[in-house]
C-alpha positions in Angstrom: 0.0 0.0 0.0 1.5 3.3 -1.0 0.9 6.5 0.9 0.7 9.7 -1.1 1.7 12.9 0.6 0.2 16.1 -0.8 2.3 19.1 -0.8 0.8 21.9 1.2 0.7 25.1 -0.7 0.6 28.3 1.4 -2.0 30.7 0.2 -0.8 34.2 -0.1 -2.7 36.6 2.3 -3.7 38.8 -0.6 -5.4 35.8 -2.2 -7.4 35.4 0.9 -8.4 39.0 0.8 -9.2 38.8 -2.9 -11.4 35.7 -2.3 -13.3 37.5 0.5 -13.8 40.6 -1.7 -14.9 38.5 -4.6 -17.5 36.8 -2.4 -18.8 40.2 -1.4 -19.1 41.3 -5.0 -20.9 38.0 -5.9 -23.3 38.7 -3.0 -23.9 42.3 -4.3 -22.6 43.8 -1.1 -19.8 45.5 -3.1 -19.8 46.4 -6.8 -16.7 46.0 -9.0 -16.7 49.7 -9.7 -16.7 50.6 -6.0 -13.4 52.0 -4.7 -11.1 49.8 -2.7 -11.7 52.2 0.3 -15.2 50.8 0.6 -13.6 47.6 1.9 -12.6 49.5 5.0 -16.2 49.6 6.2 -16.4 45.8 6.1 -12.9 45.0 7.5 -13.1 47.2 10.5 -10.0 46.9 12.7 -8.2 44.8 10.1 -8.4 47.6 7.5 -5.1 49.3 8.4 -3.2 46.1 7.8 -4.9 45.4 4.5 -4.5 49.0 3.4 -0.8 48.8 3.9 -0.6 45.5 2.0 -2.6 46.9 -0.9 -0.3 50.0 -1.0 2.7 47.6 -1.1 1.3 46.1 -4.3 0.8 49.6 -5.8 -2.9 49.9 -5.2 -4.6 53.1 -4.2 -7.7 53.2 -2.0 -9.2 55.1 -4.9 -8.7 52.2 -7.3 -11.9 50.2 -8.3 -12.3 46.9 -6.6 -12.3 45.3 -10.0 -8.6 46.0 -10.3 -8.0 44.0 -7.1 -10.0 41.1 -8.5 -8.1 41.0 -11.8 -4.7 40.1 -10.1 -3.8 36.5 -11.0 -0.4 36.3 -9.2 0.6 37.9 -5.9 4.3 37.2 -6.0 6.3 39.8 -4.2 
C-alpha cells in the first residue's frame, strides 16, 4: 500500500483578501466599480493592515475593486 503525501501550498494573504472581496461582489454587497476604500467599512479593525498590504502592491484606495479582483499572481 502506498501513501501519497500532498504538498501543502501556502495561500498568499492577498489571495485570501481577494477571495473575500470576490465573495462580497458576488453577494452584491460590493460592486466591481466601488473604490477599494469601501472595503474598510467591512474589514473594521483589520483595514489598516490590508490597506498597507494593498499599497505595497501599488494599489490606491481610490482604485476600483475590479482592479484587485483581476490580479492573478501575488508574487512579491
